[in-house]
C-alpha positions in Angstrom: 16.1 18.5 19.8 12.9 19.2 17.9 12.1 17.2 14.7 9.5 18.7 12.4 7.6 16.4 10.0 5.0 17.0 7.3 1.8 15.0 7.5 0.9 12.4 4.9 -1.8 13.4 2.5 -3.2 9.9 2.7 -4.5 8.9 6.1 -5.4 5.6 7.7 -9.1 4.6 7.7 -11.0 6.2 10.6 -11.8 4.2 13.7 -15.3 3.0 13.9 -15.6 3.6 17.6 -14.0 5.9 20.0 -14.1 9.4 21.4 -14.0 12.5 19.2 -11.0 14.8 19.3 -10.6 16.7 22.5 -9.0 19.9 21.2 -8.0 21.1 24.7 -6.1 17.8 25.1 -3.9 18.3 22.0 -0.3 19.7 22.3 -0.2 23.5 22.5 -3.8 23.9 23.8 -3.4 27.7 23.3 -4.0 26.9 19.6 -7.6 25.6 20.3 -9.3 28.7 18.9 -7.3 28.4 15.7 -8.0 24.7 15.5 -11.7 25.3 15.9 -11.7 28.0 13.2 -9.9 25.7 10.7 -12.1 22.7 11.6 -15.3 24.5 11.2 -14.3 26.1 8.0 -13.2 22.7 6.6 -16.5 21.1 7.6 -18.4 23.9 5.8 -16.3 23.7 2.7 -16.5 19.9 2.6 -20.3 20.1 2.6 -20.6 22.4 -0.3 -21.3 21.4 -4.0 -17.8 22.7 -5.0 -16.0 20.8 -2.2 -13.7 18.8 -4.4 -12.6 21.8 -6.4 -12.1 24.0 -3.3 -10.0 21.3 -1.7 -8.0 20.6 -4.9 -8.8 16.9 -5.1 -10.3 14.6 -7.6 -13.5 12.5 -7.6 -11.6 9.5 -6.3 -11.3 11.2 -2.9 -14.9 12.2 -2.5 -15.4 9.8 0.3 -12.5 11.3 2.3 -13.9 14.8 1.7 -17.3 13.6 3.0 -15.5 12.4 6.1 -14.4 15.9 6.8 -18.0 16.9 7.5 -17.9 14.6 10.6 -14.8 15.9 12.2 -16.5 17.1 15.3 -17.9 13.6 16.1 -15.6 11.1 14.4 -13.5 8.8 16.5 -9.9 9.9 17.1 -6.7 7.9 17.1 -3.0 8.7 17.8 -1.5 10.9 15.1 1.2 8.4 14.4 -1.4 5.8 13.4 -3.5 8.3 11.4 -0.5 9.4 9.2 0.2 6.4 6.9 2.4 7.7 4.0 5.9 6.9 2.8 7.7 9.0 5.4 5.8 7.4 8.3 6.4 3.9 6.9 10.2 4.6 6.9 10.0 6.1 10.4 8.3 2.9 11.6 7.2 4.2 14.9 6.1 0.8 16.2 9.5 -0.6 15.3 11.4 2.0 17.4 13.0 1.0 20.7 11.0 2.0 23.8 13.6 4.7 24.5 13.2 6.1 20.9 9.4 6.1 21.2 9.7 8.1 24.4 12.1 10.5 22.7 9.6 10.8 19.8 6.8 11.8 22.1 8.9 14.7 23.4 10.6 15.8 20.2 8.5 15.1 17.2 5.9 17.6 15.8 3.8 16.9 12.7 2.7 20.1 11.0 -1.0 19.4 10.2 -2.9 21.8 8.0 -6.0 21.1 10.2 -4.7 20.6 13.7 -1.5 22.6 13.7 1.6 21.0 15.3 0.8 17.7 16.9 2.8 15.1 18.8 2.8 11.4 17.8 0.4 10.4 20.5 -2.0 13.3 20.2 -5.5 11.9 19.4 -6.8 13.3 16.0 -9.2 12.2 13.4 -8.3 11.5 9.7 -9.0 14.4 7.3 -8.4 15.5 3.8 -6.8 19.0 3.7 -3.5 20.3 2.3 -1.5 23.3 3.7 -1.8 24.8 0.2 -5.6 25.2 0.5 -7.5 28.4 1.1 -10.6 28.0 3.3 -13.6 30.4 3.5 -13.3 32.7 6.5 -9.8 31.5 7.2 -7.9 32.2 4.0 -4.6 30.5 2.9 -3.7 28.0 5.6 0.0 28.6 5.5 -0.5 32.3 6.2 -3.2 31.5 8.8 -0.9 29.2 10.8 2.2 31.4 10.3 0.6 34.3 12.1 -0.1 32.1 15.2 2.7 29.5 15.5 5.9 31.4 16.4 5.4 31.5 20.2 4.4 27.8 20.3 7.2 26.6 18.1 9.9 28.7 19.8 8.8 27.2 23.1 8.9 23.7 21.6 12.4 24.3 20.2 13.8 25.4 23.5 17.5 25.8 23.3 18.1 22.6 21.2 18.7 21.9 17.6 15.7 21.9 15.2 15.7 19.3 12.4 13.2 20.4 9.7 12.1 17.5 7.6 9.0 19.3 6.2 8.2 19.8 2.6 8.2 23.4 1.3 4.4 23.6 1.4 4.3 22.8 5.2 7.5 24.7 6.0 5.7 27.8 4.9 3.5 27.6 8.0 6.4 28.4 10.3 9.9 29.5 9.5 12.4 29.7 12.3 13.9 33.1 12.9 16.6 34.7 15.0 18.5 32.4 17.3 16.2 29.4 16.5 17.0 29.7 12.8 20.8 29.6 13.5 20.3 26.1 15.1 17.9 24.8 12.5 18.9 22.1 10.0 16.7 21.7 6.9 16.9 18.2 5.5 17.2 18.0 1.7 17.5 14.9 -0.3 19.2 14.5 -3.7 20.2 11.8 -6.1 23.7 12.4 -7.4 24.9 11.1 -10.8 28.2 12.3 -12.3 28.3 15.2 -9.8 24.8 16.4 -10.8 22.2 16.6 -8.0 18.5 16.1 -8.6 15.5 16.3 -6.2 13.2 13.2 -6.2 10.1 13.7 -4.1 9.2 10.0 -3.4 12.7 9.1 -2.3 12.9 12.4 -0.3 9.8 11.4 1.8 11.3 8.0 2.5 14.7 9.3 3.4 13.3 12.0 5.7 11.5 9.3 7.6 14.7 7.4 7.9 16.5 10.6 9.1 13.9 11.0 11.8 14.3 7.3 12.8 18.1 7.5 13.0 18.0 10.6 15.2 15.5 9.1 17.5 17.5 5.9 17.8 20.8 7.7 18.4 22.6 6.9 21.7 22.1 10.5 22.8 20.1 13.3 21.1 22.3 15.6 19.0 22.5 19.2 20.3 24.1 21.0 17.4 23.8 20.9 13.5 27.2 19.2 13.4 26.1 16.5 15.7 22.9 16.0 13.6 25.1 15.5 10.5 27.4 13.1 12.4 24.5 10.9 13.3 23.1 10.8 9.8 26.6 10.2 8.3 26.7 6.9 10.0 23.9 5.8 7.7 24.2 7.9 4.5 26.4 10.3 2.6 25.7 13.8 3.8 26.9 17.4 3.4 26.2 20.0 6.0 26.0 23.6 4.6 26.0 26.7 6.8 23.8 29.4 5.2 24.4 32.0 7.9 21.3 33.6 9.3 18.8 31.3 7.6 20.5 28.3 9.3 21.8 25.1 8.0 20.9 22.5 5.4 21.8 18.9 5.5 22.0 17.4 2.0 21.5 13.6 2.0 22.9 12.2 -1.1 21.5 9.0 -2.6 
């Protein structure tokens, strides 16, 4: 099983002390040249007079953008501690059983716009960067990563089921194809009132975090889309849809 998560846009406060990111020590070290390219481009963009506009953020995030200029030297922390949004609060990594935490370290990948796919215990520094951004010398980030990620992600997927909890912005960085697509389950979250389904983003983030948690705590890891649906059905109302070559979607109905 491979569980794909988006990062949180907000990050935990950076550590005051500690070693900087060791790029060669991150998961998929073959992505080191790509990570260096994005990091250096982000440092350059964040130091410019148009940094806030280029990164698509308001003046209230100026301090976080300024932190980007220190990415090469700032203290690193486990990714699961850096990401601090709604999804990760629902996942509640620290509250997982020891067995579930071990499973998470093997099966979870967070699709970072800066670092690429990282495992929960990979050491990274906080940053402000969205996958929807275009950086000088790198271009649109989703396209940049999409041209580099397929071998890495296919290897991570192995022969197991892929549970895609990413938002559309981050899913654009890697779309499963071929045999991997046929065993991929995209998690979608809807509220349903009088038979009408509506997407709600805040509830979707929370629910996707719960989905990841339920899968990690399952007695045994699911191996097929149907088994994924069966695990989640113990906690919520779901509908598994087979879309053919693009794979499956699992609609969680609130």
